[in-house]
Each structure stands twice: as structure tokens, then as C-alpha cells.
C-alpha positions, 0 to 999 in steps of 0.5 A: 476508578475500580474496575473489575474483570467484567469492564476488560473486555469493553475497555479493550474493545473500545480502545482497540478502535481507536489504537485503529485509527478511529476507522482508518482500519475500515477503510484500508481492510480490502487494500488492493495490492501494489502493482506488482507483477513479474520484472520483464526485461525489455525483449519479454516486454515487447512480446508482452506487448504484442500478447496484450493485444491480442487479449484486448477486446473492445467494448462498443458505446461509451461507458461513464468516466471512472477514472476522474473518481478513482483520482480522487479516491487516490488522493483522499486515501493518500492524505489520510496516509499521509495525516496518519505519518505524520502523527506516527512521527510526531509521537515519535513511533518508528515509520517503515522505509516506504512511508519516509518516502512518502512523507518527504515526497508529498509535495510531489505526489500533491503536484502530480495529482493536481496535474492529472487533473488539470490533463484529464478534463472531465469527460475526456477518457470517455472518447477513448475506446474502452475494454470489455472485459478483463480486471479492466473493463468499461476502462479505456484501453490505454490506461490498461497498456499503463498499468500493465507498464507499471506492473511490470516494471515494479513502478519504474518507467523506462522510455526505450521499453514504451517505445518498443512495448508500444510499438510491439503494440501496435504490430497486432492492434493499431491505437488511435492518434487519441490513445498514443496523445494520451499515453502520459497521463494515463501513465502517471494516473497509473503510478498514482494507482500504485502510489495509493494501493503501497499507501493503503498496504503502509497505513494498515501496518502503521495501524497494527503497529500502532497496537504493538507499540502500546502493548510494548508501552504497557508491559514496559512500564509494567516490568518496572513499576510492578514485576509482579504484575505485567502477567495481568498485562499480557493476559490483558493483551491476550484477551484483547486478540491481537492481530498476529499479522507480520508487522503486528508480531515485528514491531511487539519483538523488537520492543520487547527483545533483549529487555530482560528474562520478564519481557521475554514472558509476552514473546513466548505466549505469541510465539505459542500462539502462533505455533499453533498455525504453523507459523514462528515469530522468526518467520513473520520478522522476515516476512516483514522485512520482506515487504518492507524492502519491496513496498520501499522499491515499489514506493520509490520507483513510482515516485521518480516516474512521477519526475521523469515524467514531469520532466520528459518531453513527449 
């Protein structure tokens, strides 16, 4: 088939849509950050419990049960990311350490989602006191407490810290008996929420790395078979306006760096593009490595905490 220059942008646009995961990019477009706040010691968590109790204002009456709906959404996202990573493995693509944790422990995550659904019957959370304002407005107060625990522990649940935190909270405001009974299930829901957030970010990064792999494959093949046409492939990549984010830059750099002078040309182009924004390849590669390390810790801590919740005698 003969192609003229006018058809190339349309082909690249179609290719971009395909590489972006058949709609997955739109699904993960508004990725919420992981539940990762400043790490607190036991003493700091105790003080945080008192501060949180002071800030909580309850809403009168009942509100629709949003936790079961959110649990179903989280399950859908996690299954979608699992499928995306499975396809990457089948294609012999490199996945991040956090992605490996998700794949290796997905059976446990599915089991915990079933347990959460079983322990949270429809309408149950409607009977719990709800917050009037703040990020958790209209959600159960005890769920916000669970989110705080997960955020300031980076996904790690410590029984002693949990006990001190709850006791400190109740020196200011007493929790109802139903809320105390609900702490384990709310912690489980908060951990699943955190896994969903980390997984969604893994997915957006995987989609960008898929694109980097595509261009790296095209350029490597061109450099071997027809070096003179390499400049045309680089021009095609430039016209496609690739995402100059850390995941894309880190992957294409890993694939092309040190592969000979010809394949240094696309890296030179990327370096020039990044310099227009005051960035460098080295900075973005370092940023990507740091994010992967942080996501691995959040993922492993959250999975470990789900195991702990199942084993603990509440």
C-alpha cells in the first residue's frame, strides 16, 4: 500500500488509540494519588487521633451507601489492570516491581474483595455516623479513620498503633459500638482503595511504556535493516507528539541507550524537547525510579496488611 505524507498523521492517531489500551487511557485519565501522607510514629499517630476527632463534624440523618459502589468500581479497575499487566507479560514486556506484586498476589486481592462484600451487607454502612464535610463528607466517620491509618502508615497496619490511635481519638469523642466493630472491614476497604489507586497509576505508566516499546521496536528494526530510514521513523514519532512523561522517557531510554550512535539520535531529539520545559532525560529517569520504588512499598504494605487483617483475632 502506498502512503503519502498526509495519511501519516491519521495512521499515527489510530495507532496511538490502539496503543493506549483500547480506552484504558481514558479510564485511568484521572488517577487519584495513593493514600500516602507523612509517615507517623506511634506517638505522632496518637496525637493525630486527637486532632482528627476535633476536626470531625457529624451529619444528621442518613445518606446513600457509597462504599459498596466504590468497592465494585475498585474491583473493576483492579481486574482491568491485572489483565493489562498479563498481556504485557505475554508480550515479554518488562513490568514494574509494584506490577509484579499485583500479579503475584491477585488471588489474595480477589479473596479480600469477596470478604469485604460479605462483611458489608447492603445498607449496613448507612447506620454508621457520617461526616458532614471534608474529603470524606457523607462517608462513615470510621471509614475516614481507616483512611488516616492507611495514609500515615503507607499501607501498613500496626495493631499497637491502631489501638493507640483509636484510644486517643476517643479521649476527645467516643465512637459508637457499631463503629468499633466496623474498624476491621473499614481498614480492608481502605486498603483495597489504596491498591486501586496504585494499580491505576501502574496502568497509565504501562500504557505509556507500551508506546515507548513500540517506537523503540520501530527504531531498532530500522537501524538494523535500513539505517537511512531511521530519521523518517524519528520524524513520525515527533509528529505523533508522544507523552514526555517519566514512564515513557525512562522506557525508551532504557531500550535505546548504548545501542550505537544511530539510536542516540532519537534520544538527542527527546533531550532537546525536554530542555524546552526545563527538564532532562536523567531527571525523568530518576523520577520514574523513585515513583516505582514508592509504589512498590505501598503495594507490598497494603497486600501484607490485608493478610494481617485476615489472620488477626479481632
